[in-house]
C-alpha positions in Angstrom: 75.9 105.6 40.9 73.1 107.9 41.8 73.3 109.6 38.4 71.6 106.6 36.8 68.9 106.2 39.5 67.0 109.3 38.3 66.1 107.3 35.1 64.4 104.6 37.2 60.9 104.6 38.6 59.3 102.0 40.8 55.8 101.3 42.1 57.3 100.8 45.6 60.5 103.0 45.7 61.5 102.6 49.3 61.6 98.8 49.8 60.9 95.4 48.4 62.0 91.8 48.8 62.6 88.8 46.5 63.0 85.1 47.0 66.4 83.7 46.4 66.3 80.1 45.4 69.4 77.9 45.8 70.1 75.9 42.7 70.0 72.7 44.7 66.7 73.5 46.4 63.6 71.4 45.6 62.1 74.7 44.5 64.7 75.2 41.9 64.3 74.2 38.2 67.9 72.9 38.4 67.2 70.5 41.3 68.5 67.0 40.7 66.1 64.6 42.3 68.4 61.6 41.9 71.3 63.2 43.9 71.8 62.5 47.6 72.2 65.4 50.0 75.9 64.6 50.2 76.2 64.6 46.4 74.6 68.0 46.2 76.9 69.5 48.9 80.0 68.0 47.3 79.0 69.5 43.9 78.4 72.8 45.5 81.9 72.7 47.0 83.4 71.8 43.6 81.6 74.8 42.0 83.4 77.0 44.6 86.8 76.2 43.0 85.5 77.0 39.5 83.9 80.2 40.8 87.2 81.3 42.4 89.1 80.7 39.2 86.5 82.7 37.3 86.6 85.7 39.7 90.4 85.7 39.9 90.5 86.0 36.1 88.0 88.8 36.2 89.9 90.7 38.9 93.2 90.3 37.1 91.8 91.4 33.8 89.9 94.4 35.0 92.7 95.7 37.2 94.9 95.8 34.1 93.9 98.3 31.4 95.8 96.3 28.8 93.7 93.2 29.6 90.4 94.9 30.2 87.6 92.4 29.5 84.1 92.1 31.0 82.4 89.2 32.6 79.9 87.5 30.3 78.5 84.8 32.5 78.7 84.7 36.2 80.6 81.5 36.3 79.3 78.7 38.5 76.7 80.4 40.8 74.4 79.3 43.6 71.2 81.4 43.6 68.4 82.0 41.2 65.5 84.5 41.2 62.3 84.5 39.1 62.0 87.8 37.3 59.3 89.2 35.1 60.5 91.3 32.0 58.4 93.4 29.6 54.8 94.3 29.1 53.0 91.8 29.0 55.3 90.1 31.4 57.5 87.1 30.5 59.0 85.2 33.4 62.6 84.0 33.4 65.0 82.2 35.8 68.0 84.6 36.3 71.1 84.1 38.2 71.4 86.5 41.2 75.1 87.4 41.2 76.9 89.8 43.6 80.0 89.3 41.3 78.4 90.9 38.2 77.0 94.2 37.2 75.0 94.4 33.9 71.8 92.3 34.0 71.1 90.6 30.7 68.9 88.0 28.9 68.8 86.5 25.5 66.7 88.4 22.9 65.2 88.1 19.5 66.2 88.4 16.7 68.8 85.9 17.9 71.8 85.5 15.6 73.4 83.0 18.0 71.9 81.8 21.2 72.4 79.0 23.7 69.5 76.7 24.5 66.9 77.7 27.1 63.7 76.0 28.2 61.4 79.0 27.7 60.9 81.3 24.6 63.6 83.9 24.1 62.5 87.4 24.9 61.2 89.4 22.0 61.5 93.1 22.9 59.2 94.2 20.0 56.4 92.3 21.7 56.7 94.5 24.7 55.1 97.9 24.9 57.6 99.2 27.4 61.0 98.5 25.9 63.2 101.4 24.7 66.5 101.6 22.9 69.1 103.6 24.7 71.0 106.3 22.8 74.8 106.3 22.6 74.6 109.6 24.5 72.6 108.1 27.4 74.3 107.8 30.9 73.7 104.1 30.8 75.6 103.7 27.6 78.4 105.9 28.9 78.6 103.7 32.0 79.5 100.8 29.7 82.9 102.5 29.0 85.0 100.2 26.8 82.2 97.7 26.3 79.9 100.2 24.5 79.5 100.7 20.7 77.0 102.3 18.4 74.8 101.3 15.6 73.6 104.6 14.3 72.5 106.6 17.3 71.6 103.6 19.5 73.9 101.9 22.1 75.2 98.4 21.6 77.0 96.4 24.3 79.6 93.8 23.6 81.3 91.7 26.3 83.7 88.9 26.0 85.8 86.8 28.4 88.9 84.7 28.1 87.0 81.4 28.2 85.5 82.1 24.8 82.1 83.2 26.1 80.6 86.4 24.7 77.3 88.3 24.5 76.4 91.3 22.5 73.3 93.2 21.4 71.4 96.4 22.0 71.4 98.1 25.4 67.7 98.6 26.2 65.6 99.8 29.1 62.6 97.8 30.1 60.1 97.1 33.0 61.3 94.4 35.4 59.0 92.9 38.0 60.3 91.4 41.2 57.7 89.3 43.1 57.5 88.9 46.8 58.9 85.6 48.2 55.4 84.4 48.8 54.1 84.9 45.3 57.4 83.7 43.8 57.3 80.4 45.7 53.6 79.9 44.7 54.6 80.4 41.1 57.5 78.0 41.4 55.4 75.3 43.0 52.8 75.6 40.3 55.2 75.6 37.4 59.0 75.6 37.6 59.6 75.8 33.9 56.6 77.6 32.6 56.9 80.4 30.1 53.5 81.8 31.0 52.9 85.5 31.0 52.0 86.8 34.4 49.4 89.6 34.8 48.7 89.7 38.5 51.7 90.5 40.7 50.0 91.6 43.9 52.6 93.4 46.0 55.4 93.0 43.5 57.9 95.8 42.9 57.7 97.1 39.3 60.8 98.8 38.2 60.5 100.8 35.0 63.3 101.8 32.6 65.9 99.5 34.0 68.9 99.3 31.7 69.9 95.7 30.6 71.7 93.8 27.9 69.4 92.3 25.3 71.7 89.6 23.9 71.1 88.8 20.3 74.5 87.1 19.8 75.6 84.8 22.6 78.3 82.1 22.7 78.7 79.8 25.7 76.2 78.2 27.9 75.3 78.5 31.5 75.3 74.8 31.6 71.6 74.4 32.0 68.7 75.6 29.9 66.8 76.7 33.0 69.4 79.5 33.6 68.2 82.2 31.2 70.3 85.2 32.1 71.5 87.1 35.2 70.7 89.9 37.6 73.9 91.9 38.4 74.1 92.8 42.1 77.7 94.0 42.1 79.0 97.5 42.9 79.5 98.8 39.3 77.4 101.6 37.8 75.0 99.4 35.8 74.2 96.8 38.5 70.6 96.6 39.8 71.8 98.1 43.1 73.5 101.1 41.5 70.7 101.8 39.0 68.1 101.8 41.8 70.5 104.0 43.9 68.7 106.4 46.2 65.3 104.9 45.6 66.4 101.9 47.8 68.8 104.1 50.0 71.7 102.4 48.2 71.4 99.2 50.2 70.3 95.6 50.1 70.6 92.6 52.4 70.0 88.8 52.4 69.4 86.1 55.0 70.5 82.6 53.9 69.0 79.7 55.9 70.8 76.5 56.5 71.3 74.4 53.3 70.4 71.4 55.4 66.8 72.6 55.6 65.2 72.0 52.2 61.8 73.5 53.0 62.8 77.2 53.3 64.1 79.7 50.9 66.4 82.8 51.2 65.2 86.4 51.0 66.8 89.3 49.2 65.8 92.7 50.7 66.1 96.1 49.1 65.8 99.6 50.7 64.1 99.9 54.1 63.6 96.1 54.2 67.3 95.7 54.2 67.8 97.3 57.6 68.9 94.8 60.3 66.5 94.7 63.2 68.8 93.3 65.9 70.8 94.7 68.8 74.0 92.7 68.2 75.0 94.2 64.8 78.6 94.4 63.7 79.8 96.7 60.9 82.9 96.9 58.8 84.1 98.9 55.8 83.1 97.8 52.3 86.0 98.4 49.9 85.6 98.7 46.1 88.7 98.9 44.0 88.9 101.8 41.6 89.7 99.6 38.7 87.0 97.1 39.6 84.0 98.4 41.6 82.0 95.2 41.0 83.4 93.1 43.8 82.8 93.8 47.5 86.1 93.5 49.4 86.7 93.5 53.2 89.7 94.2 55.3 90.3 91.0 57.2 92.7 91.7 60.1 92.9 88.3 61.6 91.4 84.8 62.1 91.0 82.8 65.3 90.3 79.1 65.8 88.7 78.9 69.2 90.7 81.3 71.4 93.9 80.8 69.3 94.6 83.7 66.9 96.5 82.8 63.9 99.9 84.4 63.1 98.9 86.4 60.0 101.2 89.3 59.0 99.6 92.8 59.5 98.0 94.2 56.4 98.1 90.8 54.7 94.4 91.2 53.5 94.2 95.0 53.4 93.3 95.9 49.8 94.2 99.5 50.3 97.8 98.4 51.0 98.0 96.0 48.1 97.1 93.1 50.3 95.5 89.9 49.0 91.8 90.7 48.1 89.3 89.2 50.5 85.8 89.2 48.9 82.4 88.5 50.3 80.4 86.6 47.7 77.0 85.0 47.8 77.7 82.9 44.7 80.6 80.9 46.2 79.7 78.1 48.6 82.9 77.5 50.6 85.2 80.0 52.2 88.6 80.0 50.4 91.9 81.2 51.7 95.4 81.5 50.3 97.6 78.4 51.0 99.8 80.0 53.8 96.8 81.2 55.8 94.8 78.0 55.1 97.6 75.8 56.3 97.8 77.7 59.6 94.1 77.5 60.1 93.9 73.8 59.2 96.7 72.9 61.7 94.8 74.6 64.5 91.5 73.0 63.5 93.1 69.5 63.5 94.6 70.1 67.0 91.3 71.2 68.4 89.3 68.1 67.2 89.6 64.8 68.8 88.3 62.7 66.0 90.1 60.4 63.5 90.9 62.0 60.2 89.6 60.3 57.0 90.4 60.6 53.3 88.7 63.8 52.1 86.6 63.7 48.9 87.4 66.4 46.4 87.7 69.3 46.8 87.8 69.1 50.6 91.2 69.0 52.3 90.4 68.1 56.0 87.7 65.6 57.0 87.0 63.6 60.1 85.1 60.4 60.9 81.9 60.8 62.9 81.4 58.2 65.6 78.5 55.7 65.2 76.7 57.5 68.1 76.7 60.7 66.0 77.9 62.7 69.0 80.5 65.3 68.0 82.2 67.4 70.6 85.0 69.9 70.5 84.4 71.5 67.2 85.8 75.0 67.5 84.3 78.4 66.5 86.2 80.1 63.7 86.2 83.8 63.9 87.1 86.3 61.1 88.2 89.6 62.5 87.4 92.6 60.3 88.4 96.2 60.5 86.2 98.2 62.9 86.4 95.5 65.5 83.8 93.5 63.6 84.0 89.9 64.6 82.3 87.4 62.3 81.9 84.3 64.6 81.2 81.0 62.8 80.0 78.2 65.0 80.5 74.6 63.9 77.4 74.6 61.7 78.9 77.4 59.6 82.4 75.9 59.4 81.9 72.2 58.9 79.9 70.3 56.3 78.3 66.9 56.9 78.9 64.3 54.2 78.5 60.5 53.6 75.1 60.5 55.2 76.4 62.1 58.4 79.4 59.7 58.8 81.9 62.4 57.9 82.4 66.1 58.6 84.7 68.3 56.5 86.1 71.7 57.1 84.1 74.1 54.9 87.2 76.2 54.1 89.6 75.5 51.3 93.1 76.5 50.5 93.8 77.8 46.9 96.5 79.8 45.3 94.4 82.1 43.1 95.5 85.5 44.5 92.3 86.2 46.3 90.3 84.9 49.2 86.5 84.6 49.5 84.0 84.5 52.4 81.5 82.0 51.0 77.8 81.5 51.6 78.1 78.4 53.8 79.7 80.7 56.4 77.0 83.3 55.8 74.0 81.0 56.7 71.6 82.1 59.4 73.0 85.6 59.4 71.5 88.8 58.0 74.1 90.5 55.8 73.5 94.1 54.8 75.4 95.9 52.1 75.1 99.7 52.4 76.8 100.6 49.1 76.2 104.3 49.7 78.0 104.4 53.0 80.4 101.7 52.0 79.6 99.6 55.0 78.8 95.9 55.5 76.7 95.0 58.6 75.8 91.6 59.9 74.0 89.9 62.8 72.9 86.4 63.7 69.4 85.4 62.6 67.1 82.5 62.1 66.8 82.9 58.4 64.3 80.1 57.9 61.8 82.1 59.9 62.3 85.5 58.1 
C-alpha cells in the first residue's frame, strides 16, 4: 500500500475533507423532485438488494482464481462527490464507493461510451496527465487486469453482468474541494461542465493513478454519474495511493437522511481522527484474495437486553464464517436468513403495534397510531470483537414510510452468502477506517453539525 504513496504529492498532505452528497439529496444532480420522501426511502431500500447481489458476485469471483474478474461499476450506490480532474480542471460527479478500488472516468478518444451530461474528459487537453509504463508500480498493482500497448499500461476490467471498461492507465491531478466550496458549486450549477480555477483550500493531489476509459459498455443508469472514486482497501484505491500522506486513514459522518438540508463529510488524514471520549474500536479484516472490502468480526446481536442465539464464529471471516461487511454504499443492513429470522422475532415481540403489509423490499412493518406516538421500539446492538458495541437506537433501526403512518425495520434478510452493515445504521456516527492499523473506530455524533 505505502509503496504507491511515494508517487503521490498533495498541496495539503496531512488532511483534507470532501462533501459527500447522497444521491437523493436536493443537492444531488440525481434528485427526483417529483418523488415523495417515502418514495425515495423505498427506492434506496430496493437498491440495497441490488447492491448486495453485486457485491456477493464480486466476492465470489475474486475469492476464486478461476473466476477472477474485477468490478467495473460500483453497482447501485448512494453517495456522490464533485471532483476536479486535470489542468485546467474539469469537474465531474463521481460515485464515492468503499466497495471499489480503481478510480476511473470516461476519456477521449472514446471508442464506446455511455451517455453523460458533461463533456468526456480529454487527457490531451490537460498539461498534467502522464501515461504509466508497464513497469510502473501502479500497473503492476493491476495484476491480471493489466495489459500493454507498447511500453504503456492498459487496464481492462469486465464483470459478469456484461459491463466493461478499458483504456490507458494514467496519472493525473485530482482536486477535492472542501464541503463549503463544493456545496456552493453545487447550488450554483449542478450539471455544469465549467472549468474551475479557484479552489481555495482544496486538496490538490498530483500523479494519482486512474483508469481513463476509452471503451466502456454499460451505464450507471444516469448521465449525471460520470465515474467513480474507489475508497476500498485494494492497492489502487484512493486511500491506498495516498497511504502515509493521510496516515492511512479516513472517516465519514453521515447525518440523518430525514434532514434534507445537510450533507455528509468525508475526512482524510488528521481530520479523520475522532474527537470524542466514547470511542469504540474493532478489527478491520481484509481477505487476502479480496482486500477491497472491509470486513468485521460480528460476535453477536442483541434486541434490547435479549442476546440472539447465534453460533460462535458464525461471522468470523478468519474462520470461514459468513462475511460481514461495513459499506457506505448500501442503505439497509442485511443479514442471512437464519440470523434475520431470530432478530425479527425478537423485534416483533418487543413492539406493541399492529403489523401491516410491508412494501418491497421490507419484511417487517408496523402501523403508527394517529397520535404519532410510538413507544417500546428497542435498541438493536451489534457486538463486535474487541468488546466494541455498536448500539443503534430506533432512529437507526426503523424507517418511517407512508407519510409517517408506517415504520419498517431497516434490516433485511437475504441469502447471498454475506451480510452488510448499511449506511442507515451508520447515521449520526463518526466512523473511522484506520487501514494502516486495520482498525475501525466509531462514536456517536451530530453529523449535521460537523
